[in-house]
N, C-alpha and C positions, 0 to 999 in steps of 0.2 A: 764231567761236570757234576755227576751225581753226588760226589763227596762235598760239593760246595753249596748244597742247599737247593739244587735245581729240583723241578718236579720229579717225584719218584726217588728222591734222595733218601739215604738211610740216615736218620737222626735229624736234629734241628739245624736250621740254617745259622750262620754266624750272627746274623741280625737278630734272630730270635734268642740266641744265647745271650746277646748283649742286653736285650730287653729283660730277660729273666734275671740277669745280674742286678737290674735296677728294681726288682721286686714286682714286676708286672705279672699277674697271674696267667697261667698257660691259656685259659679260655679267652682272655683279653688279647693275648699275643696272636692267637689264631684269628680272631676277629680283625685285628689290625692288619695282619698279612693278607687276609681276604680282601679288605678294602683297598690295600695297596695294589693288589692284583687287578682290581677293577679299573685302576688308573694306568696300568702298564702300557696299553696300546697308545694312549695319548702322550705319555712320557716318551715312549720310543719314537713316535712321530716328531715330537718336539726336538729330540736329540738329533734326528736325521736332518731336520731343518737347520739346526744350529751348525752341524758339520758342514752342510752345503754352503751356508752363508759365510762361515769362517774360511772355507776354501776359496770362495769368491773374493773375499777381502784380501786374502794372501796372494791370489793371482794378480789382483790390481796393484798391490804394493810391491810385487816382485818385478814389475816393469822398470825399465831404465828411467822412464818418465811417467811415474804413476799419475793417474787421473784422480786428483784430489776430490772432485765432485762425486765421482763414482765411489771412492773410498769412504767418504763421509756418509753417503747414502747407504752403503753396506753396513757401516758402523751403526747408523740409525736403525736399520733393520735388525741388527743383533740386539740392540737395546729393546726393541719391541718384542723380540723373542724372549728375552729375559723377563720382561713384564708378563708375557703370556705364561711362562713357567711359574712365576709367582702366583698367578691366578689359579693354575692347576693345583699347586701345592696348597693354597688356601682352601680350595674346595675339598681336597683330600683330608687335610687336617680337621676341617670343620666336620666332615663326615665321621672321622675317627673319634672326635670328641663327642659328637652327638650319639654315636652308637656304642661307644665303649666307656666314655667318661675319662679317657686317658689323653693327657696333653703332652705330646712329644715335642722336643726341641726341633727347631727348623732343620738342623743338620740331619735328623733322622727321618725326615719325610720321605726320601727316596731310597733310603737304605744305602746311600752312597756318599761320595765326597768329590771334591774337585780334584781333577787330575792334571796332567801336563797340558799347558796352553788353555786352562780353564774348562776342559771338557768334563762333563759329568761322568763319573765312573760309578757303576753300581757295584754291589758286592761281588758279583760274578767277574766283572772286569778286574777288580782288585785281586781276587784270588788267582785268576789266570796270570796276571802280571807277576804276582809273587811266585807262582810256580815257574814261570819263565826265568825270573831272576835267580831262583834256586838252581835251575839247570845251568845258567850262565856261570854262576859261582863255582859249581862243580867242574865245569870245563876250564875255568880260569885257574883253578887250583891244581890242575893236572900238568905234568911236565909237557913241554911241546913235543909233538910227534917228530920222530926222526925224519929228516928230509930224504926224499927219494931221488 
């Protein structure tokens, strides 16, 4: 992971390179990354809660006779989780603006994007996924092994 901007990495993270491309000075980029780091534990806890609630909803809906009351309750809980995420992001953006004067678009608040099934993917997740896809492509391009 060191090559992907993890702690102890050599060189800037992908997210920092994107900010630099938009003319954000290096000292402001470092301040933004520091602030994002302060929110990392809360965002991780939120992601874990989201995964658990999505799994619960999937389990309910996978039944031959899904309990619609339970499904709607789980969906409502997912809505509350998304509202909580927006609250965290608002706090983080407000702190970034207050301390750096930089206003980032909403999409850049977590350094991530939406992935399969609506899961948040941070930059590390995306880089890992891209690495796996490159490996799969290499294997797909090779001729099949001789059968034994």
